All heavy atoms as TSV, in Angstrom:
chain	resi	resn	atom	element	x	y	z
A	1	MET	N	N	315.685	24.908	-38.525
A	1	MET	CA	C	314.554	24.701	-37.700
A	1	MET	C	C	314.297	25.944	-36.822
A	1	MET	O	O	315.281	26.506	-36.300
A	1	MET	CB	C	314.631	23.525	-36.840
A	1	MET	CG	C	313.462	23.057	-36.197
A	1	MET	SD	S	313.642	21.473	-35.473
A	1	MET	CE	C	312.101	21.272	-34.860
A	2	THR	N	N	313.120	26.472	-36.801
A	2	THR	CA	C	312.852	27.674	-36.067
A	2	THR	C	C	312.106	27.341	-34.709
A	2	THR	O	O	311.548	26.292	-34.631
A	2	THR	CB	C	311.930	28.779	-36.930
A	2	THR	OG1	O	310.715	28.107	-37.158
A	2	THR	CG2	C	312.652	28.978	-38.218
A	3	ASN	N	N	312.045	28.277	-33.877
A	3	ASN	CA	C	311.356	28.202	-32.682
A	3	ASN	C	C	309.911	28.790	-32.605
A	3	ASN	O	O	309.360	29.024	-31.647
A	3	ASN	CB	C	312.131	28.836	-31.504
A	3	ASN	CG	C	313.443	27.994	-31.106
A	3	ASN	OD1	O	313.358	26.753	-31.317
A	3	ASN	ND2	N	314.480	28.651	-30.671
A	4	LYS	N	N	309.476	29.210	-33.808
A	4	LYS	CA	C	308.239	29.856	-33.982
A	4	LYS	C	C	306.994	29.006	-33.456
A	4	LYS	O	O	306.195	29.464	-32.730
A	4	LYS	CB	C	307.938	30.262	-35.416
A	4	LYS	CG	C	308.700	31.372	-35.905
A	4	LYS	CD	C	308.384	31.882	-37.279
A	4	LYS	CE	C	309.169	33.052	-37.673
A	4	LYS	NZ	N	308.849	33.576	-38.991
A	5	PRO	N	N	307.004	27.646	-33.740
A	5	PRO	CA	C	305.920	26.906	-33.176
A	5	PRO	C	C	305.957	26.917	-31.581
A	5	PRO	O	O	304.910	26.952	-30.916
A	5	PRO	CB	C	306.125	25.585	-33.675
A	5	PRO	CG	C	306.891	25.735	-34.926
A	5	PRO	CD	C	307.751	26.903	-34.594
A	6	THR	N	N	307.096	26.701	-31.022
A	6	THR	CA	C	307.323	26.753	-29.566
A	6	THR	C	C	306.877	28.021	-29.024
A	6	THR	O	O	306.293	28.157	-28.015
A	6	THR	CB	C	308.801	26.462	-29.166
A	6	THR	OG1	O	309.102	25.141	-29.791
A	6	THR	CG2	C	308.955	26.389	-27.749
A	7	LEU	N	N	307.373	29.132	-29.610
A	7	LEU	CA	C	307.014	30.502	-29.243
A	7	LEU	C	C	305.425	30.666	-29.221
A	7	LEU	O	O	304.932	31.271	-28.300
A	7	LEU	CB	C	307.750	31.536	-30.065
A	7	LEU	CG	C	307.429	32.990	-29.672
A	7	LEU	CD1	C	307.838	33.335	-28.192
A	7	LEU	CD2	C	308.184	33.930	-30.685
A	8	ALA	N	N	304.878	30.167	-30.291
A	8	ALA	CA	C	303.350	30.413	-30.424
A	8	ALA	C	C	302.651	29.543	-29.245
A	8	ALA	O	O	301.724	30.024	-28.741
A	8	ALA	CB	C	302.928	29.850	-31.758
A	9	GLN	N	N	303.231	28.386	-28.951
A	9	GLN	CA	C	302.672	27.566	-27.833
A	9	GLN	C	C	302.777	28.329	-26.528
A	9	GLN	O	O	301.778	28.356	-25.698
A	9	GLN	CB	C	303.288	26.208	-27.759
A	9	GLN	CG	C	302.969	25.226	-28.826
A	9	GLN	CD	C	303.664	24.011	-28.713
A	9	GLN	OE1	O	304.756	23.832	-28.090
A	9	GLN	NE2	N	303.114	22.901	-29.285
A	10	ILE	N	N	303.998	28.928	-26.260
A	10	ILE	CA	C	304.165	29.665	-25.154
A	10	ILE	C	C	303.197	30.901	-24.959
A	10	ILE	O	O	302.655	31.085	-23.947
A	10	ILE	CB	C	305.623	30.048	-24.985
A	10	ILE	CG1	C	306.529	28.884	-24.718
A	10	ILE	CG2	C	305.897	31.077	-23.930
A	10	ILE	CD1	C	308.034	29.075	-24.903
A	11	GLN	N	N	303.142	31.599	-26.092
A	11	GLN	CA	C	302.239	32.703	-26.118
A	11	GLN	C	C	300.815	32.329	-25.926
A	11	GLN	O	O	300.012	33.121	-25.109
A	11	GLN	CB	C	302.375	33.547	-27.414
A	11	GLN	CG	C	303.717	34.291	-27.577
A	11	GLN	CD	C	303.902	34.804	-28.959
A	11	GLN	OE1	O	303.407	34.326	-29.973
A	11	GLN	NE2	N	304.674	35.980	-28.951
A	12	ASN	N	N	300.423	31.281	-26.430
A	12	ASN	CA	C	299.001	30.704	-26.272
A	12	ASN	C	C	298.757	30.398	-24.880
A	12	ASN	O	O	297.710	30.693	-24.202
A	12	ASN	CB	C	298.790	29.500	-27.237
A	12	ASN	CG	C	297.392	29.117	-27.170
A	12	ASN	OD1	O	296.462	29.756	-27.076
A	12	ASN	ND2	N	297.163	27.734	-27.242
A	13	PHE	N	N	299.791	29.635	-24.179
A	13	PHE	CA	C	299.648	29.277	-22.849
A	13	PHE	C	C	299.609	30.498	-22.011
A	13	PHE	O	O	298.808	30.521	-20.978
A	13	PHE	CB	C	300.915	28.354	-22.450
A	13	PHE	CG	C	300.910	28.022	-20.980
A	13	PHE	CD1	C	300.122	26.886	-20.610
A	13	PHE	CD2	C	301.676	28.691	-20.127
A	13	PHE	CE1	C	300.110	26.596	-19.228
A	13	PHE	CE2	C	301.689	28.322	-18.803
A	13	PHE	CZ	C	300.947	27.271	-18.322
A	14	TYR	N	N	300.465	31.483	-22.201
A	14	TYR	CA	C	300.555	32.637	-21.455
A	14	TYR	C	C	299.133	33.391	-21.506
A	14	TYR	O	O	298.606	33.992	-20.531
A	14	TYR	CB	C	301.645	33.640	-21.856
A	14	TYR	CG	C	301.631	34.909	-21.269
A	14	TYR	CD1	C	302.078	35.122	-19.882
A	14	TYR	CD2	C	301.265	36.129	-21.935
A	14	TYR	CE1	C	302.121	36.326	-19.278
A	14	TYR	CE2	C	301.171	37.341	-21.243
A	14	TYR	CZ	C	301.667	37.466	-20.032
A	14	TYR	OH	O	301.693	38.705	-19.330
A	15	GLY	N	N	298.563	33.512	-22.734
A	15	GLY	CA	C	297.440	34.274	-22.981
A	15	GLY	C	C	296.211	33.585	-22.145
A	15	GLY	O	O	295.409	34.276	-21.525
A	16	LYS	N	N	296.195	32.156	-22.163
A	16	LYS	CA	C	295.131	31.410	-21.444
A	16	LYS	C	C	295.264	31.609	-19.897
A	16	LYS	O	O	294.376	31.826	-19.243
A	16	LYS	CB	C	295.226	29.926	-21.810
A	16	LYS	CG	C	294.638	29.593	-23.169
A	16	LYS	CD	C	294.795	28.065	-23.385
A	16	LYS	CE	C	294.297	27.717	-24.814
A	16	LYS	NZ	N	294.417	26.304	-25.006
A	17	ALA	N	N	296.563	31.617	-19.487
A	17	ALA	CA	C	296.835	31.842	-18.072
A	17	ALA	C	C	296.436	33.236	-17.651
A	17	ALA	O	O	295.908	33.335	-16.528
A	17	ALA	CB	C	298.332	31.545	-17.767
A	18	LYS	N	N	296.776	34.158	-18.398
A	18	LYS	CA	C	296.329	35.539	-18.126
A	18	LYS	C	C	294.830	35.722	-18.020
A	18	LYS	O	O	294.304	36.339	-17.150
A	18	LYS	CB	C	296.936	36.480	-19.147
A	18	LYS	CG	C	296.818	37.987	-18.852
A	18	LYS	CD	C	297.614	38.835	-19.880
A	18	LYS	CE	C	297.424	40.269	-19.472
A	18	LYS	NZ	N	298.018	41.117	-20.495
A	19	THR	N	N	294.077	35.063	-19.033
A	19	THR	CA	C	292.630	35.113	-18.902
A	19	THR	C	C	292.116	34.308	-17.828
A	19	THR	O	O	291.213	34.916	-17.063
A	19	THR	CB	C	292.104	34.410	-20.205
A	19	THR	OG1	O	292.622	35.114	-21.355
A	19	THR	CG2	C	290.662	34.375	-20.332
A	20	GLU	N	N	292.599	33.299	-17.381
A	20	GLU	CA	C	292.250	32.543	-16.194
A	20	GLU	C	C	292.538	33.374	-14.879
A	20	GLU	O	O	291.631	33.330	-14.064
A	20	GLU	CB	C	292.869	31.138	-16.069
A	20	GLU	CG	C	292.331	30.105	-16.973
A	20	GLU	CD	C	293.010	28.782	-16.864
A	20	GLU	OE1	O	293.339	28.505	-15.646
A	20	GLU	OE2	O	293.172	28.080	-17.761
A	21	LEU	N	N	293.601	34.015	-14.919
A	21	LEU	CA	C	294.007	34.765	-13.712
A	21	LEU	C	C	293.028	35.855	-13.545
A	21	LEU	O	O	292.549	36.246	-12.479
A	21	LEU	CB	C	295.325	35.342	-13.852
A	21	LEU	CG	C	295.860	36.284	-12.730
A	21	LEU	CD1	C	295.779	35.520	-11.376
A	21	LEU	CD2	C	297.221	36.764	-13.065
A	22	GLY	N	N	292.653	36.535	-14.596
A	22	GLY	CA	C	291.614	37.668	-14.720
A	22	GLY	C	C	290.316	37.116	-14.176
A	22	GLY	O	O	289.620	37.895	-13.386
A	23	GLN	N	N	289.869	35.978	-14.667
A	23	GLN	CA	C	288.632	35.336	-14.216
A	23	GLN	C	C	288.637	35.053	-12.745
A	23	GLN	O	O	287.626	35.385	-11.929
A	23	GLN	CB	C	288.360	34.229	-14.994
A	23	GLN	CG	C	288.064	34.451	-16.414
A	23	GLN	CD	C	287.818	33.113	-17.273
A	23	GLN	OE1	O	288.276	32.068	-16.910
A	23	GLN	NE2	N	287.219	33.264	-18.498
A	24	LYS	N	N	289.730	34.526	-12.292
A	24	LYS	CA	C	289.960	34.126	-10.813
A	24	LYS	C	C	289.888	35.448	-9.897
A	24	LYS	O	O	289.316	35.431	-8.887
A	24	LYS	CB	C	291.164	33.263	-10.543
A	24	LYS	CG	C	291.240	32.012	-11.269
A	24	LYS	CD	C	290.158	31.086	-10.810
A	24	LYS	CE	C	290.229	29.742	-11.485
A	24	LYS	NZ	N	289.109	28.900	-11.097
A	25	GLN	N	N	290.568	36.466	-10.489
A	25	GLN	CA	C	290.544	37.654	-9.728
A	25	GLN	C	C	289.137	38.283	-9.552
A	25	GLN	O	O	288.716	38.792	-8.555
A	25	GLN	CB	C	291.534	38.748	-10.349
A	25	GLN	CG	C	292.983	38.388	-10.071
A	25	GLN	CD	C	293.979	39.335	-10.917
A	25	GLN	OE1	O	293.623	39.693	-11.912
A	25	GLN	NE2	N	295.079	39.477	-10.239
A	26	GLU	N	N	288.425	38.154	-10.666
A	26	GLU	CA	C	287.073	38.675	-10.662
A	26	GLU	C	C	286.151	37.828	-9.726
A	26	GLU	O	O	285.399	38.420	-8.955
A	26	GLU	CB	C	286.486	38.573	-12.084
A	26	GLU	CG	C	285.261	39.379	-12.268
A	26	GLU	CD	C	284.838	39.350	-13.741
A	26	GLU	OE1	O	285.674	39.605	-14.760
A	26	GLU	OE2	O	283.689	39.016	-14.066
A	27	GLN	N	N	286.292	36.581	-9.713
A	27	GLN	CA	C	285.537	35.732	-8.821
A	27	GLN	C	C	286.058	36.072	-7.417
A	27	GLN	O	O	285.107	36.097	-6.475
A	27	GLN	CB	C	285.902	34.310	-9.012
A	27	GLN	CG	C	285.280	33.690	-10.207
A	27	GLN	CD	C	285.748	32.253	-10.486
A	27	GLN	OE1	O	286.763	31.887	-9.989
A	27	GLN	NE2	N	284.861	31.464	-11.207
A	28	PHE	N	N	287.234	36.241	-7.078
A	28	PHE	CA	C	287.704	36.676	-5.714
A	28	PHE	C	C	287.119	37.952	-5.208
A	28	PHE	O	O	286.654	38.026	-4.207
A	28	PHE	CB	C	289.243	36.723	-5.726
A	28	PHE	CG	C	289.776	37.235	-4.454
A	28	PHE	CD1	C	289.844	36.359	-3.350
A	28	PHE	CD2	C	290.368	38.477	-4.276
A	28	PHE	CE1	C	290.415	36.758	-2.102
A	28	PHE	CE2	C	290.859	38.887	-3.101
A	28	PHE	CZ	C	290.861	38.058	-2.020
A	29	GLU	N	N	287.005	38.943	-6.169
A	29	GLU	CA	C	286.449	40.259	-5.712
A	29	GLU	C	C	284.969	40.091	-5.541
A	29	GLU	O	O	284.481	40.613	-4.559
A	29	GLU	CB	C	286.695	41.221	-6.896
A	29	GLU	CG	C	288.050	41.702	-7.006
A	29	GLU	CD	C	288.790	42.266	-5.759
A	29	GLU	OE1	O	287.993	43.004	-5.011
A	29	GLU	OE2	O	289.929	41.940	-5.478
A	30	LYS	N	N	284.259	39.181	-6.340
A	30	LYS	CA	C	282.770	38.952	-6.030
A	30	LYS	C	C	282.651	38.256	-4.745
A	30	LYS	O	O	281.716	38.626	-3.843
A	30	LYS	CB	C	282.331	38.062	-7.187
A	30	LYS	CG	C	282.040	38.852	-8.417
A	30	LYS	CD	C	281.518	37.982	-9.558
A	30	LYS	CE	C	281.309	38.719	-10.881
A	30	LYS	NZ	N	280.920	37.902	-11.908
A	31	LEU	N	N	283.608	37.342	-4.385
A	31	LEU	CA	C	283.467	36.596	-3.147
A	31	LEU	C	C	283.647	37.600	-1.997
A	31	LEU	O	O	282.992	37.472	-0.987
A	31	LEU	CB	C	284.400	35.326	-3.174
A	31	LEU	CG	C	284.013	34.128	-3.994
A	31	LEU	CD1	C	285.082	33.120	-4.060
A	31	LEU	CD2	C	282.702	33.512	-3.464
A	32	LYS	N	N	284.681	38.436	-2.137
A	32	LYS	CA	C	284.972	39.374	-1.058
A	32	LYS	C	C	283.748	40.174	-0.842
A	32	LYS	O	O	283.514	40.654	0.340
A	32	LYS	CB	C	286.197	40.264	-1.410
A	32	LYS	CG	C	287.484	39.639	-0.994
A	32	LYS	CD	C	288.728	40.538	-1.349
A	32	LYS	CE	C	288.677	42.014	-1.337
A	32	LYS	NZ	N	289.786	42.626	-1.830
A	33	ALA	N	N	283.104	40.737	-1.860
A	33	ALA	CA	C	281.927	41.552	-1.771
A	33	ALA	C	C	280.807	40.812	-1.004
A	33	ALA	O	O	280.150	41.381	-0.199
A	33	ALA	CB	C	281.471	41.997	-3.033
A	34	SER	N	N	280.604	39.528	-1.577
A	34	SER	CA	C	279.551	38.638	-0.913
A	34	SER	C	C	279.947	38.483	0.615
A	34	SER	O	O	278.999	38.487	1.474
A	34	SER	CB	C	279.519	37.308	-1.639
A	34	SER	OG	O	278.660	36.521	-1.038
A	35	LEU	N	N	281.152	38.278	0.956
A	35	LEU	CA	C	281.596	38.164	2.382
A	35	LEU	C	C	281.190	39.378	3.188
A	35	LEU	O	O	280.756	39.231	4.241
A	35	LEU	CB	C	283.061	37.752	2.445
A	35	LEU	CG	C	283.534	37.579	3.877
A	35	LEU	CD1	C	282.811	36.446	4.617
A	35	LEU	CD2	C	285.103	37.372	3.816
A	36	ALA	N	N	281.636	40.462	2.610
A	36	ALA	CA	C	281.295	41.798	3.253
A	36	ALA	C	C	279.762	41.940	3.535
A	36	ALA	O	O	279.388	42.291	4.607
A	36	ALA	CB	C	281.818	42.984	2.515
A	37	GLU	N	N	278.985	41.556	2.594
A	37	GLU	CA	C	277.552	41.639	2.639
A	37	GLU	C	C	277.018	40.737	3.839
A	37	GLU	O	O	276.204	41.036	4.655
A	37	GLU	CB	C	276.833	41.390	1.413
A	37	GLU	CG	C	276.864	42.431	0.330
A	37	GLU	CD	C	276.384	42.007	-0.994
A	37	GLU	OE1	O	275.615	40.933	-1.102
A	37	GLU	OE2	O	276.558	42.732	-2.035
A	38	THR	N	N	277.605	39.502	3.789
A	38	THR	CA	C	277.239	38.473	4.791
A	38	THR	C	C	277.674	38.902	6.200
A	38	THR	O	O	276.800	38.790	7.174
A	38	THR	CB	C	277.817	37.098	4.513
A	38	THR	OG1	O	277.422	36.720	3.163
A	38	THR	CG2	C	277.503	36.055	5.450
A	39	GLU	N	N	278.855	39.493	6.330
A	39	GLU	CA	C	279.257	39.965	7.577
A	39	GLU	C	C	278.386	41.064	8.108
A	39	GLU	O	O	278.021	41.197	9.335
A	39	GLU	CB	C	280.777	40.376	7.524
A	39	GLU	CG	C	281.643	39.130	7.458
A	39	GLU	CD	C	283.048	39.606	7.248
A	39	GLU	OE1	O	283.322	40.752	6.759
A	39	GLU	OE2	O	283.982	38.806	7.554
A	40	GLU	N	N	277.972	41.946	7.253
A	40	GLU	CA	C	277.040	43.077	7.542
A	40	GLU	C	C	275.752	42.510	7.970
A	40	GLU	O	O	275.097	43.048	9.085
A	40	GLU	CB	C	276.879	44.057	6.311
A	40	GLU	CG	C	276.219	45.326	6.590
A	40	GLU	CD	C	276.235	46.227	5.396
A	40	GLU	OE1	O	277.361	46.425	4.733
A	40	GLU	OE2	O	275.161	46.730	5.049
A	41	ALA	N	N	275.188	41.510	7.310
A	41	ALA	CA	C	273.888	40.972	7.684
A	41	ALA	C	C	274.042	40.346	8.969
A	41	ALA	O	O	273.082	40.454	9.851
A	41	ALA	CB	C	273.519	39.988	6.627
A	42	ILE	N	N	275.024	39.629	9.309
A	42	ILE	CA	C	275.347	39.004	10.668
A	42	ILE	C	C	275.333	40.019	11.693
A	42	ILE	O	O	274.650	39.830	12.845
A	42	ILE	CB	C	276.634	38.055	10.608
A	42	ILE	CG1	C	276.458	36.859	9.726
A	42	ILE	CG2	C	276.957	37.714	12.052
A	42	ILE	CD1	C	277.676	36.135	9.534
A	43	ALA	N	N	276.018	41.091	11.448
A	43	ALA	CA	C	276.109	42.257	12.465
A	43	ALA	C	C	274.661	42.798	12.720
A	43	ALA	O	O	274.213	43.037	13.886
A	43	ALA	CB	C	277.069	43.313	12.031
A	44	GLN	N	N	273.934	42.898	11.684
A	44	GLN	CA	C	272.489	43.450	11.813
A	44	GLN	C	C	271.705	42.437	12.631
A	44	GLN	O	O	270.904	42.861	13.516
A	44	GLN	CB	C	271.992	43.774	10.497
A	44	GLN	CG	C	270.487	44.316	10.508
A	44	GLN	CD	C	270.512	45.654	11.221
A	44	GLN	OE1	O	271.279	46.595	10.886
A	44	GLN	NE2	N	269.464	45.758	12.158
A	45	LEU	N	N	271.868	41.241	12.361
A	45	LEU	CA	C	271.066	40.152	13.044
A	45	LEU	C	C	271.382	40.160	14.446
A	45	LEU	O	O	270.508	39.937	15.365
A	45	LEU	CB	C	271.259	38.705	12.433
A	45	LEU	CG	C	270.514	38.540	11.043
A	45	LEU	CD1	C	271.016	37.268	10.417
A	45	LEU	CD2	C	269.057	38.555	11.193
A	46	LYS	N	N	272.761	40.260	14.783
A	46	LYS	CA	C	273.043	40.279	16.203
A	46	LYS	C	C	272.504	41.484	16.889
A	46	LYS	O	O	272.040	41.432	18.157
A	46	LYS	CB	C	274.689	40.255	16.275
A	46	LYS	CG	C	275.316	38.961	16.020
A	46	LYS	CD	C	276.723	39.101	16.183
A	46	LYS	CE	C	277.461	37.693	16.033
A	46	LYS	NZ	N	278.898	37.799	16.111
A	47	SER	N	N	272.500	42.588	16.209
A	47	SER	CA	C	271.896	43.847	16.799
A	47	SER	C	C	270.430	43.648	17.060
A	47	SER	O	O	269.832	43.918	18.045
A	47	SER	CB	C	272.184	45.010	15.860
A	47	SER	OG	O	271.464	46.203	16.317
A	48	ASP	N	N	269.774	43.089	16.120
A	48	ASP	CA	C	268.301	42.788	16.174
A	48	ASP	C	C	268.065	41.746	17.334
A	48	ASP	O	O	267.080	42.025	18.057
A	48	ASP	CB	C	267.819	42.147	14.917
A	48	ASP	CG	C	267.643	43.202	13.709
A	48	ASP	OD1	O	267.915	44.365	13.899
A	48	ASP	OD2	O	267.466	42.824	12.546
A	49	GLN	N	N	268.908	40.760	17.445
A	49	GLN	CA	C	268.754	39.900	18.440
A	49	GLN	C	C	268.880	40.480	19.832
A	49	GLN	O	O	268.093	40.078	20.778
A	49	GLN	CB	C	269.790	38.660	18.364
A	49	GLN	CG	C	269.650	37.604	19.320
A	49	GLN	CD	C	270.745	36.624	19.251
A	49	GLN	OE1	O	271.873	36.832	18.636
A	49	GLN	NE2	N	270.517	35.316	19.773
A	50	ALA	N	N	269.847	41.323	20.012
A	50	ALA	CA	C	269.989	42.059	21.309
A	50	ALA	C	C	268.822	42.893	21.627
A	50	ALA	O	O	268.354	42.969	22.823
A	50	ALA	CB	C	271.353	42.888	21.203
A	51	SER	N	N	268.310	43.508	20.619
A	51	SER	CA	C	267.153	44.403	20.762
A	51	SER	C	C	265.922	43.633	21.185
A	51	SER	O	O	265.179	43.966	22.101
A	51	SER	CB	C	266.902	45.114	19.525
A	51	SER	OG	O	265.685	45.971	19.633
A	52	ILE	N	N	265.738	42.487	20.499
A	52	ILE	CA	C	264.595	41.567	20.890
A	52	ILE	C	C	264.757	41.091	22.229
A	52	ILE	O	O	263.763	40.954	22.985
A	52	ILE	CB	C	264.491	40.453	19.769
A	52	ILE	CG1	C	264.024	41.064	18.376
A	52	ILE	CG2	C	263.547	39.374	20.225
A	52	ILE	CD1	C	264.165	40.167	17.221
A	53	SER	N	N	266.010	40.642	22.634
A	53	SER	CA	C	266.183	40.188	23.986
A	53	SER	C	C	265.895	41.190	25.016
A	53	SER	O	O	265.174	40.892	26.090
A	53	SER	CB	C	267.614	39.691	24.077
A	53	SER	OG	O	267.924	39.145	25.373
A	54	GLN	N	N	266.312	42.414	24.724
A	54	GLN	CA	C	265.846	43.508	25.698
A	54	GLN	C	C	264.397	43.716	25.835
A	54	GLN	O	O	263.929	43.877	26.855
A	54	GLN	CB	C	266.617	44.873	25.263
A	54	GLN	CG	C	268.142	44.841	25.526
A	54	GLN	CD	C	268.796	46.147	24.964
A	54	GLN	OE1	O	268.155	46.881	24.228
A	54	GLN	NE2	N	270.044	46.315	25.379
A	55	ASP	N	N	263.761	43.708	24.714
A	55	ASP	CA	C	262.319	43.877	24.655
A	55	ASP	C	C	261.597	42.724	25.413
A	55	ASP	O	O	260.674	42.917	26.128
A	55	ASP	CB	C	261.831	43.879	23.207
A	55	ASP	CG	C	262.110	45.086	22.393
A	55	ASP	OD1	O	262.563	46.134	22.989
A	55	ASP	OD2	O	261.911	45.177	21.188
A	56	LEU	N	N	262.058	41.501	25.259
A	56	LEU	CA	C	261.563	40.372	25.938
A	56	LEU	C	C	261.762	40.450	27.382
A	56	LEU	O	O	260.813	40.211	28.123
A	56	LEU	CB	C	262.306	39.114	25.324
A	56	LEU	CG	C	261.813	37.722	26.071
A	56	LEU	CD1	C	260.315	37.590	25.847
A	56	LEU	CD2	C	262.590	36.552	25.490
A	57	LYS	N	N	263.012	40.905	27.909
A	57	LYS	CA	C	263.151	41.131	29.306
A	57	LYS	C	C	262.296	42.092	29.914
A	57	LYS	O	O	261.748	42.069	30.986
A	57	LYS	CB	C	264.646	41.479	29.482
A	57	LYS	CG	C	265.672	40.331	29.446
A	57	LYS	CD	C	267.035	40.743	29.614
A	57	LYS	CE	C	267.996	39.585	29.382
A	57	LYS	NZ	N	269.347	39.909	29.553
A	58	ALA	N	N	262.035	43.205	29.110
A	58	ALA	CA	C	261.076	44.272	29.573
A	58	ALA	C	C	259.720	43.802	29.728
A	58	ALA	O	O	259.055	44.048	30.599
A	58	ALA	CB	C	261.226	45.463	28.641
A	59	LYS	N	N	259.249	42.943	28.661
A	59	LYS	CA	C	257.981	42.347	28.744
A	59	LYS	C	C	257.831	41.436	29.837
A	59	LYS	O	O	256.758	41.410	30.589
A	59	LYS	CB	C	257.676	41.632	27.408
A	59	LYS	CG	C	257.510	42.553	26.172
A	59	LYS	CD	C	256.144	43.120	26.117
A	59	LYS	CE	C	256.126	43.909	24.745
A	59	LYS	NZ	N	255.081	44.833	24.750
A	60	GLU	N	N	258.849	40.617	30.282
A	60	GLU	CA	C	258.734	39.741	31.333
A	60	GLU	C	C	258.698	40.573	32.688
A	60	GLU	O	O	257.945	40.190	33.527
A	60	GLU	CB	C	260.016	38.784	31.369
A	60	GLU	CG	C	260.004	37.755	30.290
A	60	GLU	CD	C	261.350	37.022	30.142
A	60	GLU	OE1	O	262.236	37.368	30.759
A	60	GLU	OE2	O	261.314	36.014	29.456
A	61	GLY	N	N	259.408	41.660	32.641
A	61	GLY	CA	C	259.246	42.543	33.873
A	61	GLY	C	C	257.915	43.084	34.127
A	61	GLY	O	O	257.407	43.201	35.186
A	62	GLU	N	N	257.381	43.527	32.924
A	62	GLU	CA	C	255.957	44.097	33.060
A	62	GLU	C	C	255.062	43.033	33.507
A	62	GLU	O	O	254.177	43.273	34.312
A	62	GLU	CB	C	255.528	44.567	31.629
A	62	GLU	CG	C	256.212	45.899	31.220
A	62	GLU	CD	C	255.900	46.347	29.691
A	62	GLU	OE1	O	254.904	45.724	29.124
A	62	GLU	OE2	O	256.522	47.137	29.166
A	63	GLN	N	N	255.151	41.799	32.901
A	63	GLN	CA	C	254.299	40.673	33.307
A	63	GLN	C	C	254.451	40.451	34.766
A	63	GLN	O	O	253.417	40.143	35.495
A	63	GLN	CB	C	254.640	39.420	32.452
A	63	GLN	CG	C	253.693	38.328	32.639
A	63	GLN	CD	C	254.013	37.195	31.718
A	63	GLN	OE1	O	255.136	37.024	31.179
A	63	GLN	NE2	N	253.042	36.247	31.522
A	64	GLN	N	N	255.682	40.412	35.260
A	64	GLN	CA	C	255.873	40.086	36.726
A	64	GLN	C	C	255.269	41.143	37.595
A	64	GLN	O	O	254.688	40.887	38.658
A	64	GLN	CB	C	257.372	39.964	37.025
A	64	GLN	CG	C	257.994	38.655	36.419
A	64	GLN	CD	C	259.535	38.574	36.706
A	64	GLN	OE1	O	260.119	39.565	37.174
A	64	GLN	NE2	N	260.047	37.447	36.393
A	65	ALA	N	N	255.364	42.334	37.130
A	65	ALA	CA	C	254.757	43.520	37.832
A	65	ALA	C	C	253.267	43.368	37.836
A	65	ALA	O	O	252.648	43.630	38.975
A	65	ALA	CB	C	255.247	44.819	37.294
A	66	LEU	N	N	252.683	43.105	36.761
A	66	LEU	CA	C	251.226	42.967	36.659
A	66	LEU	C	C	250.725	41.689	37.574
A	66	LEU	O	O	249.764	41.815	38.280
A	66	LEU	CB	C	250.752	42.751	35.207
A	66	LEU	CG	C	250.816	43.913	34.325
A	66	LEU	CD1	C	250.556	43.494	32.938
A	66	LEU	CD2	C	249.873	44.935	34.914
A	67	GLN	N	N	251.539	40.677	37.599
A	67	GLN	CA	C	251.152	39.483	38.352
A	67	GLN	C	C	251.299	39.863	39.876
A	67	GLN	O	O	250.362	39.396	40.685
A	67	GLN	CB	C	252.100	38.287	38.031
A	67	GLN	CG	C	251.705	36.967	38.676
A	67	GLN	CD	C	250.289	36.545	38.220
A	67	GLN	OE1	O	250.046	36.488	37.029
A	67	GLN	NE2	N	249.497	36.142	39.115
A	68	SER	N	N	252.247	40.600	40.156
A	68	SER	CA	C	252.408	41.170	41.618
A	68	SER	C	C	251.106	41.990	42.031
A	68	SER	O	O	250.645	41.729	43.141
A	68	SER	CB	C	253.572	41.953	41.770
A	68	SER	OG	O	254.684	41.131	41.632
A	69	VAL	N	N	250.681	42.777	41.155
A	69	VAL	CA	C	249.450	43.598	41.432
A	69	VAL	C	C	248.273	42.702	41.550
A	69	VAL	O	O	247.451	42.822	42.472
A	69	VAL	CB	C	249.232	44.687	40.300
A	69	VAL	CG1	C	247.889	45.348	40.487
A	69	VAL	CG2	C	250.357	45.660	40.353
A	70	ILE	N	N	248.138	41.727	40.665
A	70	ILE	CA	C	246.940	40.780	40.676
A	70	ILE	C	C	247.108	40.039	42.005
A	70	ILE	O	O	245.969	39.809	42.665
A	70	ILE	CB	C	246.968	39.857	39.514
A	70	ILE	CG1	C	246.719	40.531	38.296
A	70	ILE	CG2	C	246.089	38.748	39.686
A	70	ILE	CD1	C	246.926	39.884	37.000
A	71	ASP	N	N	248.274	39.657	42.385
A	71	ASP	CA	C	248.422	38.673	43.561
A	71	ASP	C	C	248.124	39.559	44.821
A	71	ASP	O	O	247.460	39.124	45.777
A	71	ASP	CB	C	249.822	38.223	43.663
A	71	ASP	CG	C	250.095	37.153	42.737
A	71	ASP	OD1	O	249.145	36.462	42.100
A	71	ASP	OD2	O	251.306	36.802	42.502
A	72	ALA	N	N	248.486	40.879	44.752
A	72	ALA	CA	C	248.210	41.783	45.867
A	72	ALA	C	C	246.705	42.029	46.041
A	72	ALA	O	O	246.164	42.077	47.225
A	72	ALA	CB	C	248.941	43.054	45.824
A	73	LYS	N	N	245.939	42.197	44.965
A	73	LYS	CA	C	244.526	42.368	45.059
A	73	LYS	C	C	243.828	41.163	45.472
A	73	LYS	O	O	242.780	41.225	46.122
A	73	LYS	CB	C	244.049	42.752	43.543
A	73	LYS	CG	C	244.357	44.219	43.261
A	73	LYS	CD	C	243.622	44.566	41.921
A	73	LYS	CE	C	243.937	46.005	41.642
A	73	LYS	NZ	N	243.235	46.444	40.440
A	74	ASN	N	N	244.360	39.961	45.242
A	74	ASN	CA	C	243.714	38.695	45.622
A	74	ASN	C	C	243.877	38.386	47.063
A	74	ASN	O	O	243.320	37.458	47.568
A	74	ASN	CB	C	244.204	37.555	44.785
A	74	ASN	CG	C	243.644	37.673	43.435
A	74	ASN	OD1	O	242.577	38.232	43.099
A	74	ASN	ND2	N	244.277	37.030	42.443
A	75	LEU	N	N	244.678	39.056	47.803
A	75	LEU	CA	C	244.930	38.864	49.224
A	75	LEU	C	C	243.849	39.218	50.108
A	75	LEU	O	O	243.059	39.814	50.466
A	75	LEU	CB	C	246.329	39.513	49.636
A	75	LEU	CG	C	247.491	38.813	49.092
A	75	LEU	CD1	C	248.819	39.644	49.618
A	75	LEU	CD2	C	247.681	37.362	49.500
């Protein structure tokens, strides 16, 4: 009796496992790239949010100054 069938089964199993590992590694790399893109987008959104907040504060300051002028003229 030979071990050829068993060896073939082992080789087949190893081949499938190697293929699956390659696929999983490829998926992992895609997910890492997607995560990096998402983190970059979040950083950009935070920057945009800070800029918008500053603009809003400036507009509120302008509005308050204009209201002060209007109030002063109405006295």
